[in-house]
Every structure is written in structure tokens, then in C-alpha cells.
GUPA-177590 format. One record per residue (C-alpha): y, x, z; residue in one letter. Coordinates in steps of 0.25 Angstrom, whole numbers. Last residue first. Layout:
BEGIN
v Y	u X	w Z	rest a
...
This chain:
BEGIN
v -285	u -335	w 303	rest x
v -296	u -345	w 307	rest x
v -306	u -341	w 296	rest x
v -307	u -327	w 302	rest x
v -314	u -317	w 293	rest x
v -328	u -314	w 287	rest x
v -335	u -319	w 275	rest x
v -349	u -315	w 270	rest x
v -352	u -317	w 256	rest x
v -366	u -321	w 252	rest x
v -364	u -331	w 241	rest x
v -365	u -343	w 251	rest x
v -353	u -336	w 259	rest x
v -345	u -337	w 246	rest x
v -345	u -352	w 246	rest x
v -344	u -352	w 261	rest x
v -330	u -345	w 260	rest x
v -323	u -356	w 252	rest x
v -321	u -368	w 260	rest x
v -322	u -365	w 274	rest x
v -317	u -350	w 274	rest x
v -307	u -353	w 264	rest x
v -302	u -365	w 271	rest x
v -296	u -356	w 282	rest x
v -284	u -353	w 273	rest x
v -277	u -341	w 278	rest x
v -287	u -331	w 273	rest x
v -294	u -318	w 276	rest x
v -309	u -317	w 272	rest x
v -317	u -304	w 274	rest x
v -328	u -304	w 264	rest x
v -342	u -298	w 266	rest x
v -352	u -297	w 254	rest x
v -363	u -289	w 260	rest x
v -368	u -279	w 250	rest x
v -383	u -279	w 247	rest x
v -391	u -267	w 247	rest x
v -397	u -262	w 233	rest x
v -390	u -248	w 233	rest x
v -394	u -241	w 221	rest x
v -380	u -235	w 219	rest x
v -377	u -244	w 207	rest x
v -382	u -255	w 215	rest x
v -372	u -252	w 226	rest x
v -361	u -252	w 217	rest x
v -365	u -265	w 210	rest x
v -365	u -272	w 224	rest x
v -352	u -266	w 228	rest x
v -346	u -272	w 214	rest x
v -352	u -285	w 217	rest x
v -345	u -285	w 231	rest x
v -332	u -282	w 225	rest x
v -333	u -292	w 213	rest x
v -338	u -303	w 224	rest x
v -325	u -300	w 232	rest x
v -316	u -301	w 219	rest x
v -322	u -315	w 215	rest x
v -321	u -319	w 230	rest x
v -306	u -319	w 229	rest x
v -306	u -330	w 218	rest x
v -317	u -338	w 226	rest x
v -309	u -338	w 238	rest x
v -300	u -348	w 231	rest x
v -286	u -344	w 226	rest x
v -274	u -354	w 227	rest x
v -261	u -349	w 221	rest x
v -251	u -339	w 226	rest x
v -236	u -337	w 229	rest x
v -233	u -351	w 233	rest x
v -243	u -362	w 229	rest x
v -253	u -355	w 239	rest x
v -247	u -343	w 247	rest x
v -245	u -348	w 261	rest x
v -259	u -354	w 264	rest x
v -267	u -346	w 254	rest x
v -272	u -332	w 257	rest x
v -286	u -328	w 254	rest x
v -288	u -314	w 259	rest x
v -302	u -308	w 255	rest x
v -307	u -295	w 261	rest x
v -320	u -289	w 255	rest x
v -330	u -282	w 264	rest x
v -339	u -270	w 262	rest x
v -340	u -267	w 274	rest x
v -342	u -275	w 286	rest x
v -332	u -282	w 295	rest x
v -338	u -290	w 307	rest x
v -327	u -300	w 308	rest x
v -326	u -299	w 323	rest x
v -326	u -284	w 322	rest x
v -315	u -283	w 311	rest x
v -307	u -294	w 319	rest x
v -308	u -285	w 332	rest x
v -303	u -273	w 324	rest x
v -292	u -281	w 318	rest x
v -287	u -286	w 331	rest x
v -288	u -272	w 337	rest x
v -280	u -266	w 326	rest x
v -270	u -277	w 327	rest x
v -267	u -274	w 342	rest x
v -266	u -259	w 339	rest x
v -256	u -261	w 328	rest x
v -262	u -261	w 314	rest x
v -257	u -250	w 304	rest x
v -251	u -257	w 293	rest x
v -239	u -248	w 290	rest x
v -246	u -235	w 287	rest x
v -258	u -240	w 279	rest x
v -249	u -250	w 272	rest x
v -241	u -238	w 266	rest x
v -254	u -231	w 262	rest x
v -259	u -243	w 255	rest x
v -246	u -244	w 248	rest x
v -249	u -230	w 242	rest x
v -264	u -234	w 239	rest x
v -259	u -246	w 231	rest x
v -249	u -238	w 224	rest x
v -259	u -228	w 220	rest x
v -269	u -238	w 214	rest x
v -280	u -230	w 207	rest x
v -279	u -219	w 217	rest x
v -281	u -204	w 216	rest x
v -274	u -200	w 203	rest x
v -262	u -210	w 206	rest x
v -262	u -204	w 220	rest x
v -261	u -190	w 216	rest x
v -249	u -192	w 206	rest x
v -242	u -202	w 215	rest x
v -242	u -194	w 228	rest x
v -228	u -188	w 228	rest x
v -222	u -200	w 220	rest x
v -225	u -210	w 231	rest x
v -231	u -223	w 225	rest x
v -224	u -233	w 217	rest x
v -229	u -248	w 215	rest x
v -221	u -251	w 224	rest x
v -207	u -247	w 227	rest x
v -203	u -232	w 225	rest x
v -192	u -234	w 214	rest x
v -182	u -240	w 223	rest x
v -177	u -255	w 221	rest x
v -162	u -257	w 223	rest x
v -163	u -267	w 229	rest x
v -174	u -271	w 238	rest x
v -173	u -287	w 239	rest x
v -188	u -290	w 237	rest x
v -192	u -277	w 244	rest x
v -187	u -282	w 257	rest x
v -175	u -275	w 262	rest x
v -175	u -261	w 268	rest x
v -164	u -257	w 278	rest x
v -161	u -242	w 277	rest x
v -158	u -233	w 289	rest x
v -153	u -219	w 289	rest x
v -143	u -220	w 277	rest x
v -138	u -206	w 274	rest x
v -149	u -204	w 264	rest x
v -143	u -213	w 254	rest x
v -156	u -218	w 247	rest x
v -157	u -215	w 233	rest x
v -157	u -226	w 222	rest x
v -148	u -217	w 213	rest x
v -136	u -226	w 215	rest x
v -138	u -225	w 231	rest x
v -147	u -233	w 239	rest x
v -145	u -236	w 254	rest x
v -136	u -248	w 251	rest x
v -147	u -256	w 245	rest x
v -157	u -253	w 256	rest x
v -149	u -257	w 267	rest x
v -140	u -248	w 276	rest x
v -141	u -240	w 289	rest x
v -133	u -228	w 293	rest x
v -137	u -226	w 303	rest x
v -151	u -228	w 311	rest x
v -159	u -237	w 319	rest x
v -171	u -244	w 313	rest x
v -181	u -241	w 324	rest x
v -196	u -238	w 323	rest x
v -196	u -223	w 322	rest x
v -206	u -214	w 329	rest x
v -219	u -221	w 329	rest x
v -217	u -228	w 315	rest x
v -223	u -239	w 307	rest x
v -227	u -246	w 320	rest x
v -242	u -250	w 320	rest x
v -245	u -264	w 315	rest x
v -246	u -278	w 321	rest x
v -237	u -278	w 333	rest x
v -230	u -266	w 327	rest x
v -224	u -275	w 316	rest x
v -218	u -284	w 326	rest x
v -210	u -272	w 332	rest x
v -209	u -273	w 347	rest x
v -196	u -275	w 353	rest x
v -199	u -289	w 358	rest x
v -211	u -284	w 366	rest x
v -221	u -295	w 367	rest x
v -229	u -290	w 355	rest x
v -232	u -277	w 361	rest x
v -242	u -285	w 371	rest x
v -251	u -288	w 359	rest x
v -261	u -299	w 361	rest x
v -265	u -300	w 347	rest x
v -251	u -301	w 343	rest x
v -242	u -309	w 352	rest x
v -227	u -312	w 355	rest x
v -221	u -305	w 342	rest x
v -231	u -313	w 333	rest x
v -232	u -304	w 321	rest x
v -230	u -308	w 306	rest x
v -216	u -313	w 308	rest x
v -210	u -299	w 308	rest x
v -196	u -301	w 314	rest x
v -195	u -288	w 322	rest x
v -202	u -280	w 310	rest x
v -192	u -270	w 307	rest x
v -199	u -258	w 301	rest x
v -192	u -245	w 301	rest x
v -197	u -236	w 289	rest x
v -194	u -222	w 290	rest x
v -187	u -216	w 277	rest x
v -193	u -207	w 266	rest x
v -187	u -216	w 255	rest x
v -201	u -218	w 249	rest x
v -208	u -219	w 262	rest x
v -198	u -229	w 267	rest x
v -198	u -237	w 254	rest x
v -213	u -238	w 254	rest x
v -213	u -242	w 269	rest x
v -204	u -254	w 266	rest x
v -212	u -258	w 254	rest x
v -224	u -258	w 264	rest x
v -216	u -266	w 274	rest x
v -213	u -277	w 263	rest x
v -228	u -277	w 258	rest x
v -232	u -279	w 273	rest x
v -222	u -291	w 273	rest x
v -228	u -297	w 260	rest x
v -242	u -296	w 266	rest x
v -238	u -303	w 279	rest x
v -231	u -314	w 272	rest x
v -216	u -316	w 268	rest x
v -202	u -317	w 274	rest x
v -199	u -302	w 274	rest x
v -196	u -298	w 289	rest x
v -202	u -285	w 291	rest x
v -189	u -277	w 290	rest x
v -190	u -263	w 284	rest x
v -180	u -252	w 289	rest x
v -179	u -239	w 281	rest x
v -176	u -227	w 290	rest x
v -170	u -213	w 289	rest x
v -174	u -206	w 302	rest x
v -163	u -200	w 311	rest x
v -165	u -210	w 323	rest x
v -180	u -210	w 321	rest x
v -181	u -195	w 324	rest x
v -195	u -188	w 321	rest x
v -198	u -199	w 310	rest x
v -210	u -207	w 311	rest x
v -211	u -216	w 299	rest x
v -207	u -206	w 289	rest x
v -218	u -196	w 294	rest x
v -228	u -207	w 294	rest x
v -225	u -212	w 280	rest x
v -227	u -198	w 275	rest x
v -239	u -195	w 283	rest x
v -246	u -208	w 278	rest x
v -242	u -205	w 264	rest x
v -248	u -191	w 265	rest x
v -260	u -195	w 272	rest x
v -263	u -205	w 261	rest x
v -262	u -194	w 251	rest x
v -272	u -186	w 258	rest x
v -281	u -198	w 259	rest x
v -280	u -200	w 244	rest x
v -284	u -186	w 242	rest x
v -296	u -187	w 251	rest x
v -300	u -200	w 245	rest x
v -299	u -193	w 231	rest x
v -308	u -181	w 235	rest x
v -318	u -190	w 242	rest x
v -319	u -199	w 230	rest x
v -321	u -189	w 219	rest x
v -334	u -193	w 214	rest x
v -331	u -207	w 220	rest x
v -322	u -211	w 209	rest x
v -333	u -209	w 199	rest x
v -343	u -217	w 207	rest x
v -332	u -228	w 208	rest x
v -329	u -228	w 193	rest x
v -344	u -230	w 191	rest x
v -345	u -242	w 201	rest x
v -332	u -248	w 195	rest x
v -338	u -247	w 181	rest x
v -350	u -255	w 187	rest x
v -341	u -265	w 193	rest x
v -334	u -267	w 180	rest x
v -347	u -269	w 172	rest x
v -352	u -279	w 182	rest x
v -339	u -287	w 181	rest x
v -339	u -286	w 166	rest x
v -353	u -292	w 166	rest x
v -349	u -303	w 176	rest x
v -337	u -306	w 168	rest x
v -345	u -307	w 155	rest x
v -355	u -316	w 162	rest x
v -344	u -325	w 167	rest x
v -338	u -327	w 152	rest x
v -324	u -322	w 150	rest x
v -315	u -333	w 146	rest x
v -308	u -334	w 159	rest x
v -303	u -319	w 159	rest x
v -299	u -317	w 174	rest x
v -311	u -308	w 177	rest x
v -308	u -299	w 165	rest x
v -294	u -296	w 171	rest x
v -300	u -293	w 184	rest x
v -310	u -284	w 178	rest x
v -300	u -276	w 170	rest x
v -292	u -275	w 183	rest x
v -304	u -269	w 190	rest x
v -306	u -259	w 179	rest x
v -292	u -255	w 179	rest x
v -292	u -253	w 194	rest x
v -305	u -244	w 193	rest x
């Protein structure tokens, strides 16, 4: 399916292709995806069961490493959440830290005291935020450990000095301070896009994008919302009246335009949204289901003008947009 979608993405960018040709190829692509979906579903239950087993294996491995019986004796890697970049970039940083911890069989200790994405005085009314000793990460997410949150231990050194000539860690070093990925030297062989060797054969058979699945498992562990954030998300979900199917669109502009990215109109995003809903309609028709699918889009953007200037065009085409235009 991945190869088929990539072929379609290429064809869509060919400027010399006639619109009618693109539409025909699009219908052909969606029809092929339907047939592939039918074939896949023949063993879907078995595949999902096997993936669930692999997921449990990874989650249990992380949980065991993150919750040692004796924190004072545990071998640790310290990850400091102070990288000068946006939220997504910082989550990438923490994800890389967890991958390193998992590969080296060490407990990841997160230092988030200077994390700038959480107001230490207030977060959705949390009383915990008033405590100066609270980890800022834990105001937004669950702690990464229930038994080991301190970075104490000796001997302690940085990443570079913990590596021998064969790229093996000195096991007599209890605590290793991990730098940001940009300055990590020497670079170990288990950085992205690698996956754990013990599950590689089975995972590559079961999943078309094994690395994406693996990183999803890392994010599943580290991004468990705190009770306050969980309540906030639940209230917003009810407020927006989420329905399924729904497509999420993130239009980010303010701090990216003319630096890391160029301007992209909502229309460019909606090409993919339309393709998704067209495919759903085709799937339903192939199964003799003539009901119409509601075309609902959850829009998140840092540019409120998108709601005023660009959304109405697609609302006239039958799309329903939900979200908060004031954020």
C-alpha cells in the first residue's frame, strides 16, 4: 500500500498530466487500495493479535527498565529537556533519549526543570504546579517512572567518555549524561531508523512501516497525559462533538514561514483530505452501501485567518470544520 500511495503522490505532482488523467488514476488507485484492504482483512485479526503481542513486549521492556527495584543501584541515562526548539522537536529529543535508554538497557531519568512549555505556576488549575520540586514534565504527562526519578549515582560521566574503542559502554559507569542528538558523538548503531533486532523479522512481516510502529510504541509510553490534561482533552472532545471518521489538519505558519518552511494554503492540505474521503466513499459503494459519509475536519492552526479566509470555501463544498479559532 505504501508503494501505491507513493506512486500516486508522484503522479499528482506531474504538471503536464491532464486533470482527467489524474482523476482516472486516482479512481484506479482507490480501487486497488480497496482490493488490497480486502486481502489484508482476511488475516486482520491474526495480524492485529500478533502486533498487540509485540506491543506488549515493547511496553513491558520499557516499563521494567523504567521501574527498577532499587533506584540507587540502577544504571541510568539522563536526558535534559532544554533543547531550544518547538514542542514537536523537543518530543523528538525525548524519544531519541528513550530509544538510547532501551538499547543500552538503562533507566531514563528526565530532567525537565527548565522545560519552557509548561507554566510552573498554573496548568489548567493544577495545584501540583505550585510545588517548586515538581517535574515540569509531570504537569502535562505521567511520570516516566514510579520507582526511579532521581539522577543520583556514581561514577558519572558524559556520553563520549562512557564509550570504549569498540563502541561499548563501560558497565562500571552508573550514570551517563546524554547530549542532544545533534552533538551525539560517537553515534551508536541503534539510532533511527533502526528497530529492536529481536522483533525485526516478525515486525517487518506484519507492518509496512516497522520503524513508524516502533516509534509509536515509544511515544505511547512517554506521552501519557496527566490527570489534568486528560480532563482537559475530554472536555474539548465533548465541546467539539468529535465524530468518526474525521481528518485532522495542522496548518502551522507563524514561526516557520520564511525560516524552515514556505507558505502553504489550506487548499494544499485539503487535497489529501478530499482523497481520503473519496476513498471512503468508494469503499462503501463497493460494499453496496449508498449512505453519505460526513466530511468532518478537525483544524488546528496558529493563524486565525485560516478560519476566516480559507475555511468558508470548503464549507460550501460540504465539509464541516471543528476546532478552536481562538487558540
